[in-house]
N, C-alpha and C positions, 0 to 999 in steps of 0.2 A: 735630242736637242743639242746642237753644236754651237757653242758661244763663239762669236767672231770677235766682238769688241765689248769691253766692259768699262763702265765709268765707276771705278772703285772709290774715287774721291767723293762721289755723291753721298755715299753712306756715311762718310766722315764729316762732311760739311753740312748735311741736312738731316732733319728728322723726317723720315718717309712715312706718308699716311696711306693713300690709296694708290694702287698700281693698275696700269692699263696695258694691254697688249695691242699694238697697232701695226698695220702693214705700212710699207714704204713704197712710194711711187718713184721708181728708178728707171734710168736708161739702161740699155743693154750692156754697155761697157762697165757700168757701176755694179751690175749683178755679177759679171765675170770677175771684177776686182774683189767683190765680197766673197766669192767662191774661193779665191786665192787667200783670203784672210787679211786683206790690206785695207782695213777700216779703222778709224780712230774717232771716238765720240767724247773724249775727255774734255775738250774745249767747247763742245757744242751745247746748244740750249734749245728750248721749245718756245715758239712764238705763236700766239693765238691772235688771228685777225677777227675782231668782233663783227666788223661789217659784213664780211663774206662767210664767216663761220668756219674757216679753215684753220687747221693747225699745221705748222711748219717746223721741220727740223733744220736749224740753221747752224752753220759753221762746222758741220760734220765733215771729216776728211775721208774721201774714197780715193785711194791712190790711182794714178792713171793706169789704164790697162795697156800693157806693153804692145800687144798686137793690134791695137785699135788706132784710129786717127787721133793723134795726140793733140792736134790743134783745136779739136772740138770738145775736148774733155775739160770741163770746169770742175775741179776737185772739191771745191767748197760751196757749191751752189745750194740754194734752198730746196729742200725735198719735202713734198707734202706727205703728211701722215694720214693713213686711211683708217678712220674710225666711224662708228655709227653716230648719228645725230644726238642720241641720248647721252652717249659717252662724252661728246664734245660739250654738251650742255652741262654735264657734271663737272668737267674740267674748268669750264668758263666760270661757273658759280664758285668753285673752290679758289680759283686764281683771283677773283674779285675781293676775297678776304685779305686784309692787310697782312703782309708778312709771308704769304703763300706764293709759291712758284711751281713750275712744272719742270722736271729734270729728266733727261734720258738716263737709263740705267744700263741696258745692254742691248746689243744687236746679235741675233742668233738665227740659225736655220731650224725650222720645225722638222719633225719626222716626215712630213708630207712634202718637204722641199721648198717651203715658203720662207722668205726672209721677213722677220718680224723685229720690232723694237719694243722694249719694255720701258714705259715711262711712269713717273710717279709724281703725285702731288706732294710737295715738300715744304718744310718750314726751316729757315736757316738756324744753325746752331751758333751760340756765342762762344767765346774763348773758354769759359768755365765748363760748358758742356763738352767741348772738344777735349779738354784735359781729362774729364771724367771718362770719356770714351777710351782714351789712351790708357788710363789706369786700369779700366776693366779688361781691356785687351791684354795688357801685360800680366794681370793676375790670372786670366784664363790660360795664357801661354805657359806661365810658371806651373800652374796646376797640372796641365797636360804633360809637362816635362817631368814632374814628380811621379805621376802615374806611370809614365813610360819607363822611368828608372826602376820603379817598384816591380813592374812586370818583368824587366830584364833580370832582376835579382831572383825572382821566383822561378824563372826558367833556368 
């Protein structure tokens, strides 16, 4: 699995509950741009159309492919996510709960050469939760630093 783009702020801004793996409906130049690693999902979000039962990735940035026809490349177009109906129903049920949303986590290539996106049902964190996350991260970093220095002393 080769990760192309990751939304690292999602883990900081949200409590993640269920994760799903979805395919992406892309045009040819978007696949070539993804192969080059020119994808950004930091500002993107997931939108569910209840009427049609389709899930869309909105505002994801696929850089224009240099050797393609530049005039026809819409870098921030809406891209449909490919999921089973049962997974779409689970996501729709979870999103209907107040405070829940669906966020993209990462875009990656599978070992079979398929482009996938990992999405999660999430609940927003408040300021106190974010400060607690920072504190835990700093403590873990300090503990790792102490362990590394002890290993250097023993060697």
